[in-house]
Phi, psi and omega in degrees: 000130182294149175241156181288165176295320184297313181292328179293322179293313180302314183295311184297322179296321185289323182299319181297317180295319182290330173305320177299323181294322184290335179274000180100358178293146183292304183067198182273167177295327175298319179289324179298317180288340182281344180264144178230159190289310189222170174305319176300320178292326180295314181298335180268006173309129184294159182300328185296336180264002186259066177277152183306128178080009182288145183247137170228147180247113175274131180279359177183167178270314179252317172221159182303132174079017182270010176085354181262005181280190176157186181269127175239154175233153188266119173259100190290337185269352190281149179218007182288168177289149177287155179251007177079006179208323184245339182230127180231143172271151174284158183303333182267012177060205183082189180281150182106145185215146167272126181248137180279136174277117183252123179226089184113204182294148174284150182238129179298331179294334172305333186259008179098012172290114193260329179052051177254358178081357187238313177289140177282107185264012176302307182297322180297319186287321177302312178303312181300318184292317183290323183288317179298323176049052173099347175286150181302122182248121184268131175264142182289161167293159182107193184250116178264114189264133177238123187250353178214155181304140173272134179225071180295155180257349180304143179276358173197155172204168184213094179265127178230127174267187185239125183211117182302328181205134177306137179087358178256090184266094173234134184303327186283345183219027180221158173277123181244125173251113182256113183247016189294332175303335184297310173097172182299140180089350180262166176238153172292304179225131176232130177237100181243153169220138186258307182232074182273160174301154188300118174061024173292143181249136173239160182117171007276170176229109190253136176224118189226139172055053182222141179258102182267124178251105192263333194061234184262005180284143172290155182271268190233135179229118176238138177156209182239136190268153172271181185293332180275006176094344181279163176305125180279120179245307184300337186299335187253022186285339182232164180293322177302313185295336188273000188294344181251012189289156176247129179278139169254128193241127168073050172284125188227132166240129187221114172074022182261158166241131180234113186248120174256197173284136182299135182299145184238170177236146178275266184250121174298323187288322182265352177077010181279138179249128182278118181243127178276343188075357181301125172251133177276316173226126184228112183240133178237122178056043179255136187239143176054052174269159180223139169234116193213136181053051184238155174238127180243128188228130173074187184088165182276302170243125188274318172228122177236131178236143178222111179062033182263125188260130175060039172287149177236128175235115186213151180055053178241142176238127179241145170208158171060033176239148174303314187215098183300311188223118175240107190243112186233151174263173182241099180057235179284349187282113185280134183229145179254140174232141176234130176235133175213139176058058184247137177241117181244125177230149170053076185233167182253298189277287176206156181294316182226124165238119188250115185238089174089000176272160171274111193245133166239116183231133177215143180060054177252121185242128181235133183234112178303321187050067186310321187286329184247008185281163165296130183293146182125353175272169179081199183266131175229120184280096179303316187295311180300316189274326189234349184077011178282134170240179182228137172262126190235137179235136173303147183065019178231157176248018183249138177248134179251112181275150181275358179217173184289131175262000181298132180079355177258310182247140186230127181296140179079355184238312189280128165266147170231132179252125187247131183241122177276169187286343178251031182083008176288145182212128176214148184235133179219164184262136175287130176239353173202146178226135166240100190296318183305308183265001177067033182250149184224140177245139180235104187281143178078016175220142178222128181295142177247015179215168179232147178205143178274328184217071181281152175286142190235126176238123175272147186228116173232164168105024176278163180284312182208146175234127175231137173198166183126198191266001187230165190271143174246121179253112183245127190224138170046058178236165188231074185277156172223149173229185179286161182302132178060033175239137180306147176279304174246145180232130183242123173257102183301132171222225179261359176254158182255168175234118182236124183242132184231132171067041183266121175262190180222130180293136177300136182147181187265119175247001179073214184254011179248133183250229177275168189221142167252130178270154172090148182217024180212142179238102183285346181255101185290344181278344182281131180233358186265004182284094186211144165246105194254141180232132176221132181052048180246156178294151179299330188284354183254329190290136181288163180305131185275357171296332189294136182299333182273000184254128172237145178236130180046044178239156177304140176288135012263354176149202185300157180269211178295169180320130195283163172239082184295337169213163189307329187252021182211154174233133182248124180245124180212171176306333181275332186255350188208144182262116177261111184299121173085352185263119184285157170233164180210165182284131175224146186243137172212196185292342182264355177125205181255144168209170173263142173220152176287137177259114179255126176243174173308114178148221185304139181270164169269113183258124182237125179286143185271122178304151188307317187259012180279146176238347180206165182222146174245119181255124178258115194218156172210165180288145166258339170213154190299144178085357185291145172233154182265131170251114188221151179171167174221171188027055167090346183251137178233143178229154181251138189231117175289152185236154173287126192295339187246352186218171174292140181237135171266120177248122185266131179233143179163169359283156178245161176241144181305137181085000177293162164238126178278127186242126180238132174220176187231143164254109194095217182237132172209168181243132181244112180282320183198159166232126186246120176268141188235146175284163174291149185295000000 
């Protein structure tokens, strides 16, 4: 309720006099009678003393000096419900309310938050958050104990603790929020909305200078809830489904430490990883959020985002969590993420896993800390340790394991390296697991060899994995991974991964650098699938034989089929996308290159440039007796090949608009197709 200037001057003058009483000064008889011990005593002031504008000074909320007292004035016309901190009803009810005189920040102690480490402060803190309604709410020093999940209904809040200096976390001079009593499966704070108005925005939600101690409790969840109370993700996969969403704007963590349970490992011998599922921060459809000057410790996933646009994460240190950053987009919706000045230590899967977001990361440093890390990172030989092998079949992306993979392999996180009986070796990303049947699927990859019992090595502990429809730009970072584990991993989709100025943290990385996953391109229209390196350390650059790898080349990589001389066009796995045809690495006296693998089945179809009159095909056998079948405009011819060397097969004449069809009887490798103009 607004107050007049005359009443405000009178009240503030009275407040100055009454502060002396609160400090123990004797003052006048009038001042002494204007002071009461507690808020309950204030509520018991008799009706005869409650004249409009009367002032009383409560020396405490529950006891004298507990920080919840203050100056109150009587508003005789007021009738609203009390809020537990700034508005109180008299004990005899009726019209009229005691209103707190507020000058400056709101205080959680006004609402009964005691911060003594014993009292359950959860209900009082919820009242304070809802009543403050976005005003800055100061939390007292000490330990605020929470025994049940907080579910404030306020559409915004600003919680600020007390910390003499950021990064100095001491219980005796810092605000500590202890939520460990809630337990596994519960959340400290959940801010959900089920049926919001169309495109309504809520926020910001600010948390600053607070030491959160979660134990096994989940931390913070912001987003929109499904019917079961979980964060709703599938709801926004289509344009139609998103028509009722509420945007969450400005979730901010500043100068906080959030400590969860330290990530654990189950059985070293069987390779099973114990995952608690604990999330420290989980954001769904949150826009322009910030995590800054924070320390994150423990937990299964420390920061997970889903469909969040323009979050900024900077000056953050993470350690002892299975997965520090899991950044995901939502279906068609493109989102941007920015990371800067990040230090990640002691992780299991990867420091950063980016699935479909547009990512800009600079000055990111990762340190595996092999001796102190949660176990489960690094290379784990399933075959040697457990006897599990894999059945692999050419032209398939499925692996059949001889044992249960549940708790050993994790979709979107685990890499598996498979070794064949004749020296074959491939690495792919696990994208689906059926533990009971021991089956694994790896999207974007097709095996080019078969084995009944291939050796299986699981790989965790890379610095960063990126894939999806948008680009990742990584700049001026110093990553490290576990020994013999790739530093950066790129899963080709429609977005590129470009790295600039990447150095190497001193330590052992073995003989594995960065890695491009996949050997098949199902989309012939895509030209942005590139992992590019510029001014990077040699120990970081991925093997350059891979068609998607470029070094010191303009972003995102090679353009359309090159014209190395005026009368020729060159089509190869590096310069042209052949939909659905796998390629593999081949080596000869000139070095390593990629070549398309043609087997009995789908042909390689290459469009003939408009001015081309002939073609030269560079091909060799992949198995004894293989023959090339080639032709255009309806005519095909069979060509025997040299078993030990590359063979040039010439075809012509060709007509503009033709499609050159190449297929195999048996298995063969095609390194390039060169089209020539007429003489």
